[in-house]
C-alpha angles and dihedrals in degrees: 000000000000117000110245103173140031123208115208132199113219113211115068090354102069100357119048094228097161090059093046091053093044093052092046090053092048094051093046094046092048088055089051091053089059090062104032139033097259136121110237095227092050092049091050091053092047095048092047090052095046092045092054093048093049093044092052091049094062120094087233092066096095089051094048090049091050093049093039107246115148128209094255092054085054088060091068108014117110093200092209095141135055127087098237119099089234090070090059089052090049091049089055094044099045102080093049092042092055094048094045094048092054094040092050091046090056091045091053086062093047098264114127102191117130091174092059089044089055092050093049090048088060095042097053096062090049091050092049094047091053092059113066096160121187126193110255094242098045100097095036091056096042090049091055097042093048089067093065110018143048110246126210127183112218112185136167118222150074110320097232094045095049091047089049090053089052092047088054088062102035094176090067105065098059091065092068129082090199137010120205120189118190093221089058095044098044098233128071134209128307089041110109090219094071092050091049089050089054091050090052092053091050093045090225140123121251093251090058093062139068127199120217118195146133101231121082092194096055116013098035099033094047096046091045091052092057093045098254123143114239146189120221109209103212106181095162103051093250117178115245111246101147135127092242121047113221119243090228134010117212134177099203137026086242088072092066096084093052092059094041090057088060092060 
């Protein structure tokens, strides 16, 4: 059966989120080094570690894992949207979480300075927001695919944060017939329910769609579970060790057309 629609993940598939986060950490940690005796790369590692530990200690952790919101998104997400009560808890937790993560990161390097921690906690979100980085081939590929296929964006995350990411690159949203955000829907990838919801919006059968994403544990596993073909975009030569083997493995969005022509 001919493929009629392509489902795309957002972060690290179309948007280069890892780079945006990395650059935001680097800029914030360099600022810290101007006010304290710390090495920027050591502070980044310490803050990442402390943020993970804190994030996993909250009673919202199971929910964030289910929806697909990682600790570093928590360092800049306002969590003002989303119907579930957990989002209200996250909204209340977020300011303290950000400050504590940075303060503890400094303390791990021997710097006891809550005031500096608070300043860095405010700087990091600004640095991240100023870096909406898109892969160089994203628009070229979407422009070509839009001529022949329905396109649907299927992304895990907090509704307000994912919409903010899209607003940072306003040219992106018009390419999609539908946008599905896990925090709006109530289930996140790899749940089969969110893929079935996407199929319903498209009005298509599972064999008429292909999922494109970078994460084996969400994009590939979820689409495989519902019987959908998929393309794992593996830009960093990672070794496959997942539960679900991808239908195709690609290294660039430009490879999509080649495999679609085989259908």
